[in-house]
N, C-alpha and C positions, 0 to 999 in steps of 0.2 A: 134195536135200532143196533144196527151195523157201523164200522167204519166204510165200507160202501157204498151203503147208503145214505151219509149221511157228505160221501165225498163226491156221490152223484146230485144230490142235494142243492151241495156247494158254486157245481158243478153247471146244471143247469137255471140254477139265480143268476149266476154270474152272467149266460147269455142272453135271459130274460129280461135279469136289468141292461144288458147293453144294448136288444132288442128296441126294447122301449124306449129307451134312449135316444135311442138313432135315428126313434119315429117321432119322436113331439118335437115337434115344430123350433128354433131358437134356438140359445144355447145357457144350459143350465151350470147352474152355479155349486154343480159339488162334483163331491170327486168319484174314483171311479169304486173304492170303500162304500161309499155310501150304495152306489148305481149295485154295488151286487148282493145289498141288506136288503136293501130294496124291493129285488130283482127275487130274492132267496124267500122275504115273505111272501110278495106274486106267485109267487112259482108255488107255496104253500098254500094261502087262498083262493086259488086258483083248480087247484088239484079238488081240495075240497071242499068249493061249490062244483066242480064238477059230479065228483060219488055225489051228492046229493041230488044234481040233475037226477043223474042215473043214466049220464056218460057212460057207454061200454068202453073196458080198460081193452086195448088191442095190446097182437106184440111188437105193430109196429111203434108208429106216434102215433099219435091223437091228438090228434088235429086242432077238434073242438077245443079240448085240455088244457090245449097248448095258448090258440087264440085267448081265451079266456086270461091266461098268465099274463102273457103280454098285453095288452086290453090293461092290467092291473096296475101291471110293470109302468104304464104310462102316466096313468092317472096314481102313481104314487111315484116315479118322480118330478113332477106335477108338481102335487103337493110338497115333498119336500124340498125342492127348489123356492117354489114360493117364501114356503118355511123361512131358509134359508137367504133372500132375496128381503123374506123385510125383517129376519132380524141385525138385516147393515142398518147402521145410524149414523 
């Protein structure tokens, strides 16, 4: 794993997390750092699922993989926000 791939994962994860958070309705009581972490995890899981499903890797943007990543980020942000809300007593 190179430094470029790590930086790429962080950047893609930040974008995927931010898009997922923007699409999710309502206010989420989580910070941007946690959003980025959720986005990175969603991007990694989305890529793994796309590879298992046989989605071809292209030179450009892999739209199917990107949609999977954003949907997973929406779910992840929703779960983390729900857990964060539930912990406030």
